[in-house]
SERO-4910 file (N, C-alpha, C, O; in steps of 0.05 Angstrom, whole numbers):
BEGIN
 pado doro    nc1    nc2    nc3   cac1   cac2   cac3    cc1    cc2    cc3    oc1    oc2    oc3
  Gln    A    587    776   -183    578    804   -177    562    814   -201    571    813   -224
  Val    A    538    823   -195    520    833   -216    528    861   -225    533    879   -208
  Gln    A    530    866   -250    535    893   -261    515    898   -283    508    881   -299
  Leu    A    505    923   -283    487    933   -304    500    956   -318    508    975   -304
  Val    A    503    956   -344    516    977   -358    497    988   -380    490    973   -398
  Glu    A    489   1013   -377    472   1026   -396    488   1038   -419    512   1045   -416
  Ser    A    476   1040   -442    488   1054   -465    465   1063   -483    442   1055   -480
  Gly    A    472   1081   -502    453   1090   -522    442   1118   -518    426   1127   -534
  Gly    A    449   1130   -496    440   1158   -492    453   1177   -510    472   1171   -525
  Gly    A    443   1202   -510    455   1222   -527    436   1246   -531    416   1249   -516
  Leu    A    443   1262   -550    427   1286   -557    409   1280   -581    419   1270   -601
  Val    A    384   1286   -579    365   1281   -600    346   1304   -602    339   1317   -582
  Gln    A    336   1309   -626    317   1331   -630    289   1322   -621    283   1298   -622
  Pro    A    272   1341   -614    244   1333   -607    231   1318   -631    235   1325   -654
  Gly    A    217   1297   -623    205   1280   -644    222   1257   -652    213   1239   -666
  Gly    A    247   1257   -644    266   1236   -651    264   1211   -634    246   1209   -617
  Ser    A    282   1192   -640    281   1167   -626    309   1160   -616    329   1168   -627
  Leu    A    309   1144   -595    334   1132   -584    327   1105   -573    305   1099   -565
  Arg    A    347   1087   -574    344   1061   -561    366   1058   -540    390   1059   -546
  Leu    A    358   1055   -515    377   1050   -493    380   1020   -489    362   1004   -493
  Ser    A    404   1012   -482    410    984   -476    421    982   -447    434   1000   -437
  Cys    A    414    960   -435    424    953   -408    436    925   -409    421    906   -409
  Ala    A    462    923   -410    475    897   -411    481    888   -383    494    902   -367
  Ala    A    472    863   -377    476    852   -350    498    831   -351    502    817   -370
  Ser    A    514    830   -329    534    810   -325    532    800   -296    524    815   -279
  Gly    A    540    775   -292    540    764   -265    515    749   -258    514    735   -238
  Arg    A    494    752   -274    469    738   -269    452    740   -295    453    760   -309
  Ile    A    437    719   -301    421    720   -325    396    736   -319    384    735   -298
  Ile    A    387    752   -339    366    772   -334    339    759   -328    322    770   -315
  Arg    A    335    735   -339    308    723   -335    305    713   -306    284    704   -298
  Ser    A    327    714   -290    325    706   -262    316    729   -244    309    725   -221
  Phe    A    316    754   -256    306    777   -240    275    777   -240    263    771   -260
  Leu    A    264    783   -217    234    784   -215    223    806   -233    202    803   -245
  Ile    A    238    828   -233    229    851   -249    253    867   -257    272    869   -242
  Met    A    251    879   -280    272    898   -290    258    923   -299    235    922   -308
  Gly    A    272    945   -298    259    970   -306    279    992   -313    303    990   -309
  Trp    A    267   1012   -325    282   1037   -331    270   1060   -314    246   1063   -313
  Tyr    A    288   1075   -302    280   1098   -287    295   1122   -299    314   1120   -313
  Arg    A    285   1146   -293    299   1170   -301    298   1191   -279    280   1191   -262
  Gln    A    318   1208   -280    319   1230   -260    328   1255   -274    350   1257   -284
  Ala    A    311   1275   -274    317   1301   -285    328   1319   -262    322   1314   -239
  Pro    A    343   1339   -269    355   1357   -248    333   1369   -231    313   1380   -241
  Gly    A    337   1366   -204    318   1378   -185    292   1361   -181    274   1370   -167
  Lys    A    291   1338   -194    267   1321   -192    274   1294   -180    297   1286   -180
  Gln    A    253   1280   -171    257   1254   -160    260   1234   -183    250   1238   -205
  Arg    A    273   1212   -177    276   1190   -196    248   1178   -200    233   1173   -181
  Glu    A    241   1173   -225    215   1161   -231    217   1138   -250    235   1136   -266
  Leu    A    198   1119   -247    197   1096   -264    186   1104   -292    166   1118   -293
  Val    A    199   1094   -313    188   1099   -340    179   1074   -354    164   1075   -373
  Ala    A    189   1051   -345    181   1026   -358    190   1003   -340    212   1004   -328
  Ala    A    174    982   -339    182    958   -324    173    933   -339    153    933   -353
  Ile    A    187    911   -334    180    886   -346    185    864   -326    207    863   -314
  Thr    A    166    846   -322    169    825   -302    183    801   -315    187    800   -340
  Ser    A    190    781   -299    202    757   -309    183    742   -328    192    727   -345
  Gly    A    157    747   -325    138    734   -342    131    750   -367    115    742   -384
  Gly    A    145    773   -370    141    790   -394    119    810   -393    113    823   -413
  Ile    A    107    814   -370     87    835   -367    100    862   -364    119    866   -349
  Thr    A     90    881   -380    102    908   -380     84    929   -367     60    925   -365
  Asn    A     96    950   -359     81    972   -346     94    998   -352    119   1001   -352
  Tyr    A     78   1019   -358     88   1045   -365     71   1066   -351     46   1063   -348
  Pro    A     83   1088   -343     66   1111   -334     53   1125   -358     62   1121   -380
  Asp    A     32   1140   -352     18   1153   -374     36   1172   -390     32   1176   -414
  Ser    A     56   1183   -377     73   1203   -390     89   1191   -414     97   1206   -431
  Val    A     93   1165   -414    109   1153   -436     93   1131   -451    103   1121   -471
  Lys    A     70   1125   -441     54   1103   -454     49   1109   -483     40   1131   -490
  Gly    A     54   1090   -500     50   1094   -529     75   1105   -543     76   1104   -568
  Arg    A     94   1114   -528    119   1125   -540    143   1108   -533    162   1106   -549
  Phe    A    144   1097   -509    167   1081   -500    159   1051   -500    136   1044   -496
  Ala    A    179   1034   -505    174   1005   -504    198    991   -492    221    995   -501
  Ile    A    193    975   -472    214    960   -458    214    932   -469    193    920   -475
  Ser    A    238    920   -472    240    893   -482    266    880   -470    283    893   -459
  Arg    A    267    853   -474    291    839   -465    300    820   -487    283    809   -502
  Asp    A    326    815   -488    337    795   -506    353    776   -487    375    782   -480
  Asn    A    340    754   -480    353    736   -461    379    724   -472    398    719   -457
  Ala    A    380    720   -498    405    709   -510    429    728   -507    451    719   -504
  Lys    A    423    754   -507    444    774   -504    446    784   -475    463    801   -469
  Asn    A    428    774   -458    427    783   -430    426    813   -428    440    826   -412
  Thr    A    408    825   -444    406    854   -447    377    862   -447    360    849   -459
  Met    A    372    885   -434    346    897   -435    347    923   -451    368    936   -452
  Tyr    A    325    930   -463    325    954   -480    302    972   -473    282    964   -461
  Leu    A    305    998   -481    283   1017   -479    283   1032   -505    301   1049   -511
  Gln    A    263   1027   -522    259   1042   -547    242   1066   -540    220   1064   -529
  Met    A    253   1089   -547    240   1115   -541    234   1129   -567    253   1136   -581
  Asn    A    209   1134   -572    200   1148   -596    186   1173   -589    177   1177   -567
  Ser    A    183   1191   -609    169   1216   -605    179   1231   -580    163   1240   -564
  Leu    A    205   1233   -578    216   1244   -554    210   1274   -551    207   1288   -571
  Lys    A    206   1282   -526    199   1310   -520    221   1322   -502    236   1307   -489
  Pro    A    223   1348   -501    243   1360   -483    240   1352   -454    260   1350   -440
  Glu    A    216   1346   -446    212   1338   -418    221   1309   -413    221   1300   -390
  Asp    A    229   1295   -433    241   1269   -429    271   1271   -422    284   1250   -416
  Thr    A    282   1295   -423    310   1299   -417    316   1291   -388    303   1301   -369
  Ala    A    335   1273   -384    341   1262   -357    364   1243   -359    373   1236   -381
  Val    A    374   1235   -336    392   1212   -335    375   1187   -332    358   1186   -314
  Tyr    A    379   1167   -349    363   1143   -349    379   1120   -336    403   1116   -343
  Tyr    A    367   1106   -317    380   1085   -302    366   1058   -307    341   1057   -309
  Cys    A    382   1038   -309    372   1010   -311    370    999   -283    388   1004   -266
  Asn    A    349    984   -277    345    971   -251    337    942   -254    323    935   -273
  Ala    A    347    926   -236    340    897   -236    335    889   -207    352    893   -190
  Gly    A    312    876   -203    305    869   -176    302    839   -171    292    824   -188
  Leu    A    311    831   -147    308    803   -139    287    800   -117    282    777   -108
  Gly    A    274    821   -109    255    821    -88    267    829    -61    254    843    -45
  Thr    A    291    821    -56    305    828    -31    327    849    -36    337    861    -17
  Tyr    A    334    852    -62    356    871    -68    353    881    -96    344    867   -114
  Asp    A    360    906   -100    358    919   -126    387    925   -136    404    933   -120
  Tyr    A    391    922   -161    416    930   -174    410    954   -193    389    956   -205
  Trp    A    430    972   -194    427    996   -211    451    999   -229    474    992   -222
  Gly    A    446   1009   -253    468   1017   -270    477   1045   -263    467   1058   -245
  Gln    A    497   1055   -278    509   1081   -272    494   1104   -285    498   1127   -278
  Gly    A    476   1098   -304    460   1118   -317    471   1127   -343    496   1126   -348
  Thr    A    454   1136   -361    461   1147   -387    444   1172   -392    420   1172   -387
  Gln    A    457   1193   -401    444   1219   -405    428   1219   -431    439   1211   -452
  Val    A    403   1227   -430    387   1232   -453    379   1262   -453    367   1271   -434
  Thr    A    385   1275   -475    379   1304   -477    362   1307   -503    371   1301   -524
  Val    A    338   1319   -499    321   1324   -522    319   1354   -526    307   1368   -509
  Ser    A    331   1363   -547    333   1392   -551    337   1398   -581    350   1382   -595
  Ser    A    327   1421   -590    332   1429   -617    356   1448   -618    363   1457   -640
***
């Protein structure tokens, strides 16, 4: 059974940094076609903030491009999201996602709050 567990969220001041981790169990991460980070703020739809394919190609929306970086450590079976220059509008619950093409797995989410 595949499980994704996020960690690393918390409270940070504007301009600060956080690194989120997504530890996978039950399947090696390089077997997923694509993995990504999504976020959902109160009253808003869940949105993609970063994605990485099995071949290592990354994708970011303009709202986080240049500030966020997604990466994987196959040896640790873990995916990361480095978030720099955080803004109050980055406040949301962040979710880890892993896709096989026919099925998606989700983590439970980790709260990120950017506030002074």
